[in-house]
C-alpha positions in Angstrom: 146.9 162.8 98.9 145.4 160.2 96.7 145.0 162.7 93.9 148.6 163.9 94.2 149.8 160.3 94.1 147.8 159.8 91.0 149.3 162.8 89.3 152.8 161.6 90.2 152.1 158.1 88.8 150.5 159.4 85.6 153.1 162.1 84.8 156.3 160.7 86.2 155.8 156.9 85.6 153.2 156.3 82.9 153.9 159.3 80.6 157.7 158.5 80.0 156.9 154.8 79.3 154.0 155.8 77.0 156.1 158.4 75.1 158.8 155.7 74.6 156.3 153.2 73.3 154.7 155.9 71.0 158.1 156.9 69.6 159.0 153.3 68.9 155.6 152.6 67.3 155.6 155.8 65.1 159.2 155.4 64.1 158.8 151.8 63.1 155.6 152.7 61.2 157.2 155.5 59.2 160.3 153.4 58.4 158.3 150.3 57.7 155.8 151.9 55.4 158.5 153.8 53.6 160.5 150.6 52.9 157.4 148.6 51.9 156.5 151.5 49.6 159.6 150.8 47.5 158.4 147.4 46.5 156.3 146.9 43.3 152.6 146.3 43.7 152.2 142.6 44.5 150.6 140.2 47.0 153.9 140.3 49.0 153.7 144.1 49.3 150.1 143.9 50.5 151.1 141.3 53.1 154.0 143.2 54.4 151.9 146.4 54.5 149.3 144.7 56.6 151.9 143.3 59.0 153.5 146.8 59.4 150.1 148.5 60.0 148.9 145.9 62.5 152.1 145.7 64.5 152.8 149.4 64.8 149.1 150.3 65.5 149.1 147.7 68.3 152.3 149.2 69.8 150.7 152.7 69.6 147.5 151.5 71.4 149.7 150.0 74.1 151.3 153.5 74.4 147.8 154.7 75.4 147.2 151.9 77.8 144.3 151.0 75.4 141.8 148.4 76.5 139.5 147.5 73.6 136.6 145.1 73.7 135.5 143.9 70.3 132.0 142.5 69.8 130.5 140.4 67.0 133.8 139.8 65.2 132.0 137.6 62.7 130.7 140.9 61.2 134.2 142.5 60.7 134.4 144.5 57.4 135.3 142.4 54.4 137.5 143.2 51.4 135.8 145.2 48.7 133.4 146.8 51.2 133.0 150.2 53.0 133.4 150.5 56.8 131.6 153.4 58.3 131.9 154.4 62.0 131.0 157.2 64.3 134.0 159.6 65.0 135.3 160.7 68.3 139.0 161.0 67.9 141.9 160.4 65.5 142.8 157.3 67.7 139.6 155.7 66.3 141.8 154.7 63.4 144.3 153.0 65.8 141.4 151.3 67.6 140.0 149.7 64.4 143.4 149.0 62.8 144.5 147.0 65.8 141.9 144.4 64.7 142.2 144.6 60.9 143.6 146.7 58.0 141.8 149.4 56.1 142.2 151.8 53.2 141.9 155.2 54.8 139.9 158.1 53.4 140.2 161.5 55.1 141.4 165.1 55.3 145.0 166.0 54.8 146.7 167.2 58.1 149.9 169.0 58.8 152.5 168.4 61.5 152.9 165.0 63.0 149.7 163.6 61.5 150.8 164.8 58.0 154.2 162.9 58.3 152.3 159.7 59.2 149.8 160.2 56.4 152.6 160.7 53.8 154.3 157.5 55.0 151.1 155.5 55.0 150.2 156.3 51.4 153.5 154.9 50.2 152.6 151.4 51.3 148.9 151.3 50.8 146.5 153.3 48.5 145.0 155.6 51.0 143.0 158.6 49.8 143.7 162.0 51.4 142.0 165.1 50.2 141.9 168.8 50.9 138.4 169.6 52.4 138.4 173.0 50.8 138.9 171.9 47.3 135.8 170.6 45.5 137.9 169.1 42.7 139.5 166.7 45.2 136.0 165.6 46.4 135.2 164.4 42.9 138.5 162.6 42.8 137.7 160.9 46.1 134.3 159.7 44.8 136.0 158.4 41.7 138.7 156.6 43.7 136.2 155.0 46.0 134.2 153.6 43.1 137.3 152.2 41.6 138.3 150.7 44.9 135.1 148.9 45.6 135.1 147.5 42.1 138.0 145.3 43.1 136.7 142.8 45.6 140.3 141.9 46.8 141.1 145.4 48.0 141.1 146.3 51.7 137.8 147.7 53.0 137.6 151.5 53.0 137.3 153.2 56.4 135.2 156.3 56.4 133.9 158.6 59.2 130.8 160.1 57.5 130.3 162.8 60.2 133.4 164.5 58.9 134.5 165.7 62.3 135.1 164.5 65.8 132.0 164.3 68.1 132.1 164.3 71.9 131.4 160.6 72.5 127.8 161.2 73.5 126.1 161.6 70.1 126.0 160.6 66.4 125.5 163.6 64.1 124.6 163.9 60.5 126.2 161.5 58.1 127.4 163.1 54.8 125.6 161.3 52.0 128.7 161.1 49.7 129.8 157.8 51.3 126.5 156.2 50.6 126.2 157.3 46.9 128.9 155.1 45.5 127.2 151.8 46.0 128.8 148.7 47.5 128.2 147.0 50.9 128.3 149.1 54.0 129.8 147.6 57.2 128.6 149.7 60.2 130.8 149.9 63.3 129.9 151.6 66.6 132.7 152.9 68.8 132.0 154.0 72.4 134.7 155.2 74.9 134.4 154.9 78.6 135.0 158.5 80.0 135.7 157.2 83.5 139.3 156.4 82.6 140.1 159.1 80.1 138.4 161.6 77.7 139.2 160.5 74.1 137.3 163.3 72.4 139.5 165.6 70.3 138.3 169.2 70.2 140.5 170.2 67.2 139.5 173.9 67.5 140.9 173.9 71.1 143.9 171.5 71.0 146.4 170.7 68.3 147.4 167.1 67.8 150.5 167.1 70.1 148.7 168.7 73.0 145.7 166.4 72.5 148.0 163.3 72.6 149.7 164.6 75.7 146.3 164.9 77.4 145.4 161.3 76.4 148.8 159.9 77.5 148.4 161.5 80.9 145.0 159.8 81.5 144.8 156.5 83.3 143.8 154.5 80.2 141.7 154.5 77.0 138.9 152.0 77.4 136.4 151.5 74.6 133.9 149.1 73.1 133.7 148.3 69.4 130.7 146.7 67.9 130.8 145.2 64.4 127.4 145.2 62.9 125.7 143.1 60.1 126.5 144.5 56.6 123.9 146.8 55.1 123.0 147.7 51.5 120.9 150.3 49.9 117.3 149.2 49.5 115.2 149.7 46.4 113.7 153.2 46.2 115.9 154.4 49.0 118.1 157.5 48.3 121.5 158.2 49.7 120.3 160.4 52.5 117.7 157.9 53.7 120.3 155.1 53.6 122.8 157.3 55.5 120.2 158.0 58.2 119.3 154.3 58.5 123.0 153.4 59.0 123.4 156.3 61.5 120.4 155.1 63.5 121.7 151.6 63.7 125.1 152.8 65.0 123.5 155.1 67.5 121.3 152.4 68.9 124.2 149.8 69.1 126.6 152.3 70.8 124.1 153.8 73.2 124.6 157.2 71.6 122.1 160.0 71.0 121.1 160.4 67.4 121.1 164.0 66.2 120.2 165.5 62.8 122.7 168.4 62.9 125.8 168.8 60.9 128.8 168.3 63.2 130.7 171.0 61.2 128.4 173.6 62.7 130.8 173.8 65.7 133.3 175.6 63.5 131.2 177.3 60.8 128.3 179.8 60.8 124.8 178.3 60.4 123.6 178.6 56.8 120.8 181.1 56.2 118.7 178.4 54.5 118.9 176.2 57.6 117.9 179.2 59.8 114.9 179.9 57.5 113.8 176.2 57.6 113.8 176.2 61.4 112.0 179.6 61.5 109.3 178.1 59.2 108.9 175.1 61.4 108.6 177.3 64.5 106.1 179.5 62.8 103.9 176.5 61.8 104.1 175.3 65.4 102.9 178.7 66.7 100.2 179.0 64.2 99.0 175.5 64.9 98.8 176.2 68.6 97.0 179.4 68.0 94.4 177.7 65.8 93.9 175.0 68.5 93.4 177.6 71.2 90.8 179.4 69.1 88.8 176.2 68.6 88.9 175.5 72.4 87.6 179.1 73.1 
């Protein structure tokens, strides 16, 4: 009976209220960014853009019954820097933008997400790219370098894993974000699954069905840890720097650190990766055999 009562409350009371709030937030966001986008580039436009982003993102977080605990706010990403965070869900952006504005970098989406992305870029110089087009990747790197060269620009928000991970682990960080220089501001995000599962399995759910699942949960509860800024050390390459940042985020968020590429959940494992694992396994077998021979 308690379970049935919970279903009635979530679907018949909370869901209609949340859908109303989400509709208001998204509508105001699209209209606000479109209007702000008509203004010439100036400090006034930047101020209005920040107000629209903050206000509408906070409304949308309320639509999810979001309860967010921010830690170490003295380390919030600064202008001209690069904010990198582990990635669990598209609502990671809402969670972070509720406490500050960022320039977004990410993959172009269709549907509802695509409408929002096109509206956002009118008011703020976000960078969207097609993951399948290598030419766009070079353009992104160029845009990022130009962006961090201006210390008055909003910090760039990047999710180096490149895909959503299930809130238990941090997987391989792509090195591209760590090759462009500048100061890295790590952020760890950890959701409490007791109240609702925030993980988006994009191969199983589209955006609308995912949001419906989230909106029919009790709440979205998460912790956000801002961490001290990090810079690339002398003699450290981009891969080593990325792994160092990833390790710091995993430790702070209480997540398991894994070396695998998160994209493997959709793509076939490369033959070179298979061969490397086979070689490591062979060395282990040969080593054990040698040891047993010595013992005999």
